[in-house]
Each structure stands twice: as structure tokens, then as C-alpha cells.
C-alpha positions in Angstrom: 210.2 -2.4 99.0 212.7 -2.0 96.1 215.4 -0.4 98.6 214.9 -3.3 100.9 215.4 -5.8 98.1 218.6 -4.1 96.9 219.8 -4.1 100.4 218.9 -7.8 100.8 220.6 -8.6 97.5 223.9 -6.7 98.5 224.1 -8.6 102.0 223.4 -12.0 100.2 226.2 -11.5 97.6 228.5 -10.4 100.4 227.7 -13.7 102.2 228.3 -15.7 99.1 231.6 -13.9 98.4 233.1 -14.2 101.8 232.0 -17.9 101.9 233.9 -18.5 98.8 237.2 -17.3 100.5 236.4 -19.6 103.5 235.7 -22.5 101.1 239.1 -22.1 99.1 241.0 -21.8 102.3 239.4 -24.9 103.6 240.2 -26.6 100.3 243.9 -25.7 100.6 244.5 -26.3 104.3 242.2 -29.4 105.1 240.1 -30.8 102.3 242.9 -30.7 99.9 245.1 -32.9 102.0 242.3 -35.4 102.7 240.8 -35.5 99.3 243.7 -34.8 97.1 242.8 -37.6 94.7 239.5 -36.1 94.0 240.8 -32.5 93.5 242.3 -31.7 90.1 245.8 -30.1 89.8 244.3 -27.3 87.9 241.6 -26.6 90.5 244.2 -26.6 93.3 246.3 -24.2 91.0 243.2 -21.9 90.9 242.6 -22.0 94.4 246.5 -21.1 95.0 246.3 -18.2 92.6 243.0 -16.9 94.0 244.3 -16.8 97.5 247.6 -15.1 96.4 245.8 -12.3 94.6 243.7 -11.7 97.8 246.8 -11.8 100.1 248.3 -9.2 97.9 245.5 -6.9 97.5 243.8 -7.1 101.0 246.4 -5.0 102.8 246.2 -2.3 100.1 242.3 -2.3 100.2 242.7 -1.9 104.1 244.8 1.2 103.7 242.6 2.4 101.0 239.3 2.1 103.1 241.0 3.8 106.2 241.9 6.7 104.0 238.3 6.6 102.6 237.0 6.8 106.0 239.4 9.7 106.9 238.1 11.7 104.0 234.4 10.9 104.8 234.9 12.1 108.5 237.5 14.9 108.4 237.4 16.4 104.7 234.5 18.5 103.8 233.4 20.1 100.6 234.8 23.3 101.7 238.3 21.7 102.0 237.9 20.3 98.5 237.0 23.6 96.9 240.0 25.4 98.3 242.5 22.6 97.4 241.4 21.6 93.9 242.2 24.3 91.2 239.1 25.4 89.1 241.1 25.1 85.8 240.6 21.4 84.5 244.0 21.0 83.3 245.7 22.2 86.5 243.3 20.0 88.4 244.3 17.0 86.3 248.0 17.9 86.6 247.7 18.0 90.4 246.0 14.9 90.9 248.4 12.9 88.7 251.4 14.5 90.6 249.7 13.6 93.9 248.8 10.1 92.6 252.6 9.5 91.5 253.7 10.2 95.2 251.0 8.0 96.8 251.8 4.3 97.3 248.7 2.6 96.4 247.4 -0.3 94.3 244.6 -0.5 91.7 242.1 -2.3 94.3 242.8 0.0 97.3 242.5 3.2 95.2 239.1 2.6 94.2 237.3 3.4 97.6 239.3 6.5 98.0 238.3 7.7 94.6 234.7 7.0 95.3 234.9 8.9 98.5 236.7 11.9 97.0 234.4 12.3 94.0 231.3 12.0 96.4 232.9 14.8 98.4 233.1 17.0 95.5 236.4 16.3 93.7 235.9 16.6 89.8 235.6 13.4 88.2 238.5 14.2 85.9 240.9 14.9 88.8 239.8 11.6 90.6 240.6 9.6 87.2 244.0 11.3 87.2 244.8 10.2 90.8 243.1 6.6 89.9 245.5 6.0 87.0 248.8 7.4 88.4 248.6 6.2 92.0 249.0 2.4 91.1 251.2 2.9 88.1 254.1 5.3 89.0 254.4 5.6 92.6 257.8 5.2 94.2 257.5 1.6 95.3 256.5 0.6 91.7 259.3 2.5 89.8 261.7 1.0 92.4 260.5 -2.6 91.8 260.5 -2.0 88.0 264.0 -0.8 88.2 265.1 -3.9 90.2 263.1 -6.4 87.9 265.0 -5.2 84.9 268.5 -5.6 86.3 269.0 -2.0 87.5 268.1 -0.7 84.3 266.5 2.6 84.4 265.2 2.7 80.8 262.2 0.7 81.2 261.4 2.2 84.6 261.8 5.8 83.0 259.7 4.8 80.2 256.9 3.4 82.3 256.8 6.5 84.4 256.9 9.0 81.5 254.4 7.4 79.2 252.2 6.3 82.1 252.0 10.0 83.3 251.4 11.4 79.9 248.6 8.9 79.3 247.0 9.4 82.4 246.9 13.1 82.0 245.5 12.7 78.3 242.7 10.2 79.6 241.8 12.4 82.4 241.4 15.5 80.2 239.3 13.3 77.8 237.0 12.4 80.6 236.7 15.9 81.6 235.2 16.7 78.3 233.0 13.4 77.9 231.5 13.6 81.6 230.3 16.5 83.3 228.6 14.7 86.4 230.2 12.5 89.0 229.0 9.3 87.2 228.6 7.6 90.6 225.9 4.9 90.9 224.5 6.7 94.1 224.2 10.3 94.7 226.7 12.2 96.9 224.0 12.5 99.6 223.8 8.9 100.2 227.7 8.8 100.8 227.9 11.9 103.0 224.7 12.0 104.7 224.9 12.1 108.7 228.3 13.6 108.5 229.1 16.8 107.1 226.4 18.4 109.3 227.4 16.9 112.6 231.2 16.4 112.5 232.0 19.8 113.6 230.1 19.2 117.1 231.8 15.8 117.7 234.9 15.2 119.6 237.9 13.6 118.2 237.2 10.2 119.7 233.8 10.3 118.1 235.2 11.3 114.8 237.7 8.4 115.0 234.8 5.9 115.9 232.9 7.2 112.8 236.0 6.9 110.6 236.5 3.3 111.7 232.7 2.4 111.1 233.0 4.0 107.5 236.1 2.1 106.8 234.5 -1.3 107.9 231.3 -0.7 105.8 233.7 0.3 102.9 235.8 -2.8 103.3 233.0 -5.2 103.1 231.3 -3.2 100.2 234.5 -3.2 98.2 235.7 -6.8 99.5 233.0 -8.7 97.8 233.9 -7.3 94.5 237.5 -7.9 94.9 236.8 -11.5 95.8 234.5 -12.1 92.7 237.3 -10.4 90.4 240.0 -12.4 92.0 238.2 -15.5 91.4 237.6 -15.0 87.6 241.3 -13.8 87.3 242.5 -17.1 89.0 240.1 -19.1 86.7 241.5 -17.4 83.5 245.1 -18.0 84.5 244.4 -21.6 85.4 242.4 -22.7 82.5 243.2 -20.4 79.6 246.6 -21.1 78.1 249.0 -18.1 77.4 249.8 -19.5 73.9 246.2 -19.4 72.9 246.2 -15.6 73.2 248.8 -15.2 70.5 245.9 -15.2 68.0 247.1 -11.7 66.5 250.5 -13.0 65.7 253.9 -12.5 67.2 254.9 -9.1 65.6 255.2 -6.0 67.7 251.5 -4.9 67.2 250.1 -8.4 67.7 252.4 -9.1 71.0 251.4 -5.8 72.3 247.8 -6.7 72.0 248.5 -10.1 73.7 250.5 -8.6 76.5 247.9 -5.9 77.3 245.3 -8.7 77.4 247.5 -10.7 79.8 248.0 -7.6 82.0 244.2 -7.2 82.1 243.2 -10.9 82.9 246.1 -11.7 85.1 245.3 -8.7 87.5 248.5 -8.7 89.1 249.4 -6.2 92.0 251.4 -3.1 90.3 254.2 -3.6 92.8 255.0 -7.1 91.7 253.9 -7.1 87.9 257.4 -6.0 86.7 259.1 -9.2 87.7 256.5 -11.1 85.6 256.8 -8.6 82.7 260.7 -9.1 82.9 260.2 -12.9 82.3 258.7 -12.3 78.9 262.0 -10.3 77.6 263.1 -13.2 75.4 259.5 -13.8 73.9 258.3 -10.4 73.0 259.7 -6.9 72.1 260.3 -4.4 74.8 257.5 -2.2 73.5 255.0 -5.1 74.4 256.4 -5.5 77.7 256.0 -1.9 78.2 252.4 -1.9 77.3 252.1 -4.9 80.0 253.5 -2.5 82.6 251.5 0.4 81.7 248.1 -1.0 81.2 247.8 -3.5 83.9 247.9 -0.9 86.6 245.6 1.5 85.1 242.8 -1.2 84.4 242.5 -4.9 85.0 239.8 -7.4 85.5 239.3 -7.2 89.1 239.6 -3.4 89.0 236.9 -3.2 86.3 234.6 -5.1 88.5 235.4 -3.0 91.5 234.8 0.2 89.3 231.4 -1.1 87.9 230.3 -1.4 91.7 230.8 2.2 92.1 230.4 4.2 88.8 227.9 3.9 86.0 228.6 1.1 83.4 228.8 3.5 80.5 231.4 5.5 82.2 233.4 2.4 83.2 233.4 1.1 79.6 234.3 4.4 78.3 237.2 4.6 80.5 238.1 1.1 79.6 238.2 1.9 75.9 240.2 5.2 76.3 242.8 3.5 78.4 243.3 0.7 75.8 243.5 2.9 72.9 245.8 5.6 74.5 248.2 3.1 76.0 248.4 1.0 72.7 249.1 4.0 70.7 251.5 5.6 73.3 253.7 2.7 73.8 253.9 1.8 70.0 254.7 5.5 69.3 257.5 5.2 71.9 258.8 2.2 70.0 259.4 4.3 66.8 261.9 6.7 68.8 
């Protein structure tokens, strides 16, 4: 009975989430034109931001769920055990390096991490990949270099500080959490595949991969929609000036820029251009905090992580990222 109710609740929230997308598209394409007098400018702005976030994120989510489906069907626990070092430091270092070479955004990487951890990848290795993938992959570094007028300093600092912070956070997670911290057991993710894929043809495996990818997309999609809607609401109805309650010094502006990075929920491939627009308002240290913090954790990403991992783990991860990024960028400012 409880399982049936949980399944019904998930289907119901999915229906509401995807209905919201249809509604906002209708507002922008049809209703907004006919009833523009009755629709406020702020609501239309929220509608535009909401759709822009989805348009930026959905391609990466699609790539992520396809990779997750591939991992589910083609990668076994034996493969994982052979590839991941037993030493926690080496496992974290390997995951951070792979993440740095892997073009992904903070939305599309969540289903990949869930699938990897459910397959037996240590949680700390998964977190290393989660943090570096959206932050310092080649596309992000190139966009940062271009956004700041072909200046390699900010791009280099973003890469160096981001990598070091990700390593430290993942290592701390390895000591704080011993289990996978997934909301559902690994058997729920991997049942009906590991024991049968060896006897299936390539065509059957590809069909299975596509089915898993579709399930993953609709599972993750509703949380992406909810997170995007909240982020759009914050951008539309909360003034950026009201965030400067901590003052305009280096520490205060750093807190503000990290808050903006969290609530704006920008795609990591484009956030450098937004960060560059603050160069005349805040110190470079604060802009660096904006560039490092946002790809590691933001509002929509937090909601997606809460759908996968236990709440205690997600909030611990949020606190660790916030403290370590804040301290790292401010220490770098001293040099």
C-alpha cells in the first residue's frame, strides 16, 4: 500500500511539473499575446527566465541520462572494482581528474552520479566527479577565458581553486559517510539487469539502455522543472541590491556573490559572462567565489540531489562546499 502510494505520488508530481512547462510555454506563445494587459511584466520575466533555464539545462540532462542508461546496462560491479582504486585519496584524485576532462553541467551530472554510486563507485569518488565535472571541464575554462577578455588569470584560478576544493570536500565526505547515502538501495536501481545482460544481444542491451534513460529523464526532469521555477521566481521578484545586507567589503560581497550563484542557478558554460559583468561592482575575489561556488552547488542542483540522496548528506555537502569555497577564495585573495 505504501509503495503504491509512493509511486502514485511520484507520477502525480511528474504530471504537475510537466504541466507547468506546457503552461509557461502557452503563456509566452499564445496567452501572453492575447492577454498581455492582464499579465504583469514581472510574471512574463519569470516565464522567460524559467524557460531559458530549461532550454540551457535539458540538453545536458539528456546527455546525462543517456550516459546513466549506458552505465546501468553495460557497466557491472566487476568493472567498477577493477577501475576504481581502493585507496581513498587515489580514488578521489582519479574522479576529480576524470570530471575535469568530462563536459557536463550540474544538472546532467546528477543522474550519472546516482547510477555510478548505485553500481558500487565509492561515494567520495562520485562526489569528486560531481564537483569537478561542471566546474573545470574544457568548455567551462574556455568560456571563462573568453568572458574575461582572454585573461588567463581568472580561468586559471577557477580551475586551480576549484580542483583543490573538490579534492578536499570529497576527502572529507569519505570520512564522514561510509555508505552510499542513496535514498533507495542499490538493488532497486540495478535489479533485472546485472544477472541478465550477459545473455542479451547488443540490440536488447541498447533497448534496455534507452528504456532506463527515458525513466531517468522523467525522474530527474520534474526536479529540474521545480528548481528552475524557484530560481526564476527568485531572479524576478528579489532585488540583487537587497542581498547586500552583509556590506560591500570583500567578505560581504563574497557572501553575496555566492548567494547569487546559488539562487540564479546558471549553467556553468555561461556563468562566466554573468560574473564578468560584476567586475566594476565587486572585487575579483568575490567574482571568483561566484564562478567556483555556482557549478558545485545551486538551487536546482540541490533539489535534484535531494531526490537522489538522503537529506542529511545533501545538507552536509552544501555546508562543506559553502565553507571550503568561501575560505579558499578569500585565502587566494591574500596572495
